[in-house]
C-alpha positions as CSV (number, residue, x, y, z in Angstrom):
1,M,8.6,-39.2,-0.9
2,A,7.9,-36.0,-2.9
3,V,10.0,-32.9,-2.0
4,S,8.1,-29.6,-1.5
5,M,9.2,-26.4,-3.3
6,G,10.0,-24.9,0.1
7,T,12.4,-27.8,1.0
8,A,14.0,-27.6,-2.5
9,I,14.7,-23.9,-2.0
10,T,16.3,-24.6,1.3
11,E,18.5,-27.3,-0.2
12,V,19.6,-25.1,-3.1
13,R,20.4,-22.2,-0.7
14,A,22.6,-24.6,1.4
15,L,24.5,-25.6,-1.8
16,L,25.0,-21.9,-2.6
17,N,26.3,-21.3,1.0
18,E,23.5,-18.8,1.5
19,T,21.3,-19.9,4.4
20,T,19.2,-16.7,4.4
21,P,18.1,-14.7,1.2
22,A,20.8,-12.2,0.1
23,M,21.8,-12.5,-3.5
24,W,18.9,-14.6,-4.7
25,T,15.3,-14.4,-3.9
26,D,13.0,-17.3,-3.2
27,A,11.2,-16.5,-6.4
28,Q,14.4,-16.7,-8.5
29,L,15.4,-20.0,-7.0
30,A,11.9,-21.4,-7.4
31,S,12.0,-20.4,-11.1
32,W,15.3,-22.2,-11.6
33,I,14.0,-25.3,-9.8
34,N,11.0,-25.3,-12.1
35,Q,13.2,-25.0,-15.1
36,G,15.3,-27.9,-13.8
37,C,12.3,-30.1,-13.5
38,S,11.3,-29.3,-17.0
39,D,14.8,-30.0,-18.4
40,V,15.0,-33.3,-16.6
41,A,11.6,-34.3,-17.8
42,R,12.5,-33.5,-21.4
43,R,15.9,-35.2,-21.5
44,A,15.5,-38.1,-19.1
45,E,11.9,-38.8,-19.9
46,I,11.1,-39.9,-16.4
47,L,7.5,-38.6,-16.0
48,W,5.6,-41.6,-17.4
49,Q,1.8,-41.0,-17.9
50,Q,-0.9,-43.3,-19.1
51,T,-4.1,-42.1,-20.8
52,S,-7.2,-43.8,-22.1
53,I,-8.7,-42.5,-25.4
54,N,-12.1,-43.6,-26.7
55,V,-11.8,-44.9,-30.3
56,V,-14.7,-44.2,-32.7
57,A,-15.3,-46.4,-35.7
58,N,-13.9,-45.0,-38.9
59,V,-12.0,-42.2,-37.2
60,Q,-8.3,-42.3,-37.8
61,N,-6.7,-39.5,-35.8
62,Y,-6.5,-39.0,-32.0
63,A,-5.0,-36.2,-30.1
64,F,-2.3,-36.6,-27.4
65,P,-2.8,-34.8,-24.1
66,N,-1.4,-31.2,-24.0
67,D,1.5,-32.3,-21.7
68,F,2.8,-34.8,-24.3
69,L,6.5,-35.0,-24.8
70,N,7.1,-38.4,-26.4
71,A,5.3,-41.7,-26.9
72,H,6.3,-44.9,-25.3
73,R,3.6,-47.5,-26.1
74,A,0.1,-47.8,-27.5
75,E,-2.5,-50.6,-27.3
76,F,-6.0,-51.0,-28.8
77,T,-8.8,-52.9,-27.1
78,L,-11.9,-53.7,-29.0
79,L,-15.1,-52.6,-27.2
80,N,-16.6,-55.3,-25.0
81,S,-13.7,-57.6,-25.8
82,M,-10.7,-58.9,-23.8
83,Q,-8.5,-58.8,-26.9
84,T,-5.7,-56.3,-26.8
85,Q,-3.6,-55.4,-29.9
86,K,-0.2,-53.7,-29.4
87,L,0.3,-51.0,-32.0
88,D,3.7,-50.8,-33.7
89,Y,5.1,-47.3,-34.1
90,H,6.7,-46.2,-37.4
91,P,7.8,-42.7,-38.5
92,V,5.3,-41.2,-41.0
93,N,7.6,-41.6,-44.0
94,D,8.1,-45.3,-43.1
95,M,4.4,-45.8,-43.1
96,D,4.3,-45.6,-46.9
97,Q,5.4,-49.2,-47.1
98,Y,2.4,-50.2,-45.1
99,W,-0.4,-48.1,-46.4
100,G,0.8,-47.4,-49.9
101,V,-1.7,-45.1,-51.5
102,L,-4.6,-46.2,-49.1
103,Q,-3.9,-44.3,-45.9
104,Q,-7.6,-44.5,-44.9
105,L,-8.0,-48.2,-45.4
106,P,-10.4,-49.6,-42.8
107,A,-10.1,-52.8,-40.9
108,A,-11.4,-54.4,-37.7
109,W,-8.7,-52.8,-35.6
110,P,-5.4,-50.9,-36.2
111,N,-2.0,-52.4,-36.2
112,Y,0.3,-49.4,-36.5
113,F,0.5,-45.8,-35.4
114,T,2.5,-42.8,-36.3
115,I,2.8,-39.3,-34.8
116,R,1.9,-36.1,-36.6
117,G,1.2,-32.5,-35.7
118,N,3.4,-29.8,-34.1
119,S,3.7,-27.8,-30.9
120,A,1.4,-25.0,-32.3
121,V,-1.7,-27.2,-33.0
122,G,-0.8,-30.2,-30.9
123,F,0.4,-33.7,-31.6
124,Y,-1.8,-36.6,-32.6
125,M,-1.7,-40.3,-33.4
126,Q,-2.6,-41.5,-36.8
127,L,-3.8,-45.1,-36.7
128,Y,-3.6,-47.6,-39.5
129,P,-5.6,-49.4,-40.6
130,V,-8.5,-47.1,-39.7
131,P,-10.4,-48.9,-36.9
132,G,-13.7,-50.2,-38.2
133,A,-15.2,-50.7,-34.8
134,P,-15.2,-48.7,-31.5
135,G,-12.7,-49.5,-28.8
136,N,-10.2,-48.0,-26.5
137,L,-6.6,-46.8,-26.8
138,I,-4.3,-47.1,-23.8
139,V,-1.3,-44.8,-24.4
140,D,1.8,-44.7,-22.3
141,Y,3.7,-41.5,-22.9
142,Y,6.3,-39.1,-21.3
143,R,4.8,-35.9,-20.0
144,Q,6.0,-32.4,-19.3
145,A,6.8,-31.3,-15.8
146,V,4.2,-29.2,-14.0
147,A,5.7,-25.9,-12.6
148,V,5.0,-24.9,-9.1
149,P,3.4,-21.4,-9.2
150,T,5.9,-18.7,-8.2
151,S,3.7,-15.6,-8.8
152,T,2.5,-15.4,-5.2
153,A,4.4,-13.6,-2.4
154,S,5.5,-16.8,-0.8
155,T,7.2,-19.5,-2.9
156,S,8.0,-21.6,0.2
157,T,5.0,-23.8,-0.5
158,A,4.1,-27.3,0.4
159,T,3.5,-28.1,-3.3
160,P,5.9,-30.8,-4.4
161,I,8.3,-30.2,-7.3
162,D,7.5,-32.3,-10.3
163,T,10.4,-34.7,-10.7
164,M,11.1,-38.4,-9.9
165,S,11.3,-39.1,-6.2
166,G,14.8,-39.9,-5.1
167,W,16.4,-37.8,-7.9
168,E,15.7,-34.3,-6.7
169,D,19.4,-33.5,-6.2
170,I,19.8,-33.3,-10.0
171,V,17.2,-30.5,-10.0
172,Y,19.2,-28.8,-7.2
173,D,22.3,-29.1,-9.4
174,Y,20.5,-27.3,-12.2
175,A,19.3,-24.5,-10.0
176,V,22.8,-24.0,-8.5
177,Y,24.3,-23.9,-12.0
178,K,21.7,-21.3,-13.1
179,A,22.2,-19.2,-9.9
180,S,26.0,-19.2,-10.3
181,R,25.8,-18.2,-14.0
182,A,23.3,-15.4,-13.1
183,S,25.8,-14.0,-10.6
184,K,28.6,-14.2,-13.1
185,N,30.5,-16.7,-10.9
186,P,33.0,-18.5,-13.1
187,M,32.3,-21.7,-11.2
188,W,29.0,-22.0,-13.1
189,Q,30.7,-24.1,-15.7
190,D,31.7,-26.6,-13.1
191,G,28.1,-26.6,-11.9
192,L,26.9,-27.3,-15.4
193,Q,29.3,-30.2,-15.9
194,L,28.2,-31.7,-12.6
195,Y,24.6,-31.4,-13.7
196,E,25.2,-33.0,-17.1
197,K,27.1,-35.9,-15.4
198,N,24.4,-36.6,-12.9
199,L,21.7,-36.3,-15.5
200,Q,23.3,-38.8,-17.7
201,S,23.6,-41.2,-14.7
202,M,19.9,-40.7,-14.2
203,I,19.1,-41.5,-17.8
204,D,21.2,-44.7,-17.7
205,K,19.5,-46.0,-14.6
206,T,15.9,-45.0,-15.2
207,R,15.6,-45.7,-18.9
208,H,14.3,-49.3,-18.4
209,M,13.5,-49.3,-14.6
210,T,15.1,-52.7,-14.0
211,D,18.5,-54.1,-13.3
212,E,17.9,-57.2,-15.4
213,G,20.2,-57.6,-18.4
214,G,18.4,-57.2,-21.7
215,N,15.4,-55.8,-20.0
216,E,14.0,-59.3,-19.6
217,I,12.7,-60.5,-16.2
218,T,12.4,-64.3,-16.2
219,G,9.9,-66.3,-14.2
220,P,8.7,-69.8,-13.7
221,T,7.9,-71.9,-16.8
222,P,4.2,-71.2,-17.7
223,F,1.8,-74.1,-18.1
224,M,0.9,-74.8,-21.7
225,P,-2.8,-75.0,-22.6
226,L,-4.2,-78.5,-22.7
227,Y,-5.4,-78.2,-26.4
228,L,-1.7,-78.1,-27.4
229,F,-1.3,-81.7,-26.1
230,Q,-4.7,-83.3,-27.0
231,Y,-5.2,-85.2,-30.2
232,G,-7.9,-83.9,-32.5
233,P,-10.6,-86.1,-34.1
234,D,-8.2,-87.0,-36.9
235,G,-5.6,-88.4,-34.5
236,Y,-3.2,-85.5,-34.8
């Protein structure tokens, strides 16, 4: 269950042994909680998002959403078809071995993608080969955290903080560390170490979202299609 900003502020105050506002305002704590959500999203990459992008024939580049942090997976589906092609990612310099001097080579559908752009103009996918037919891109990516507004008089809002449910205490650790450092409490370094330790534990446990070794979940043996067992007209 998502935790509201109001609840998060209460939890952080309890950790700071300040049940009522004295040294830190609600707005200050809310700001550090928002910063904690952003830091966790960047480093642990726990905010998975899926987007669908329309592909136009002979168009090679497609922009990521504005909240893009990092790519996870991309698939291409041909229009009016059930065929789905997984696109393999390669850094742009490695793509030279695939496209050579023909970066705009067209084909029925793409096989690879690379990421170009920057934070000023935005990031985009460059597909190769250039899709020669319309279709659809399904892109799984990691997004930025959405900050809860703190400009209003009341920051004790019902709006949930933007982090993975069940791991909110790591955001609290971050806010406590920032509050302690702001007050010049020498214990802030202990708070930072605790935050780093718990964040690493989060990364280790949420990177693959399964307890199966090798990230492989086994199931029953699938049935093989009949055509693999039937003889052809030539007897084999």
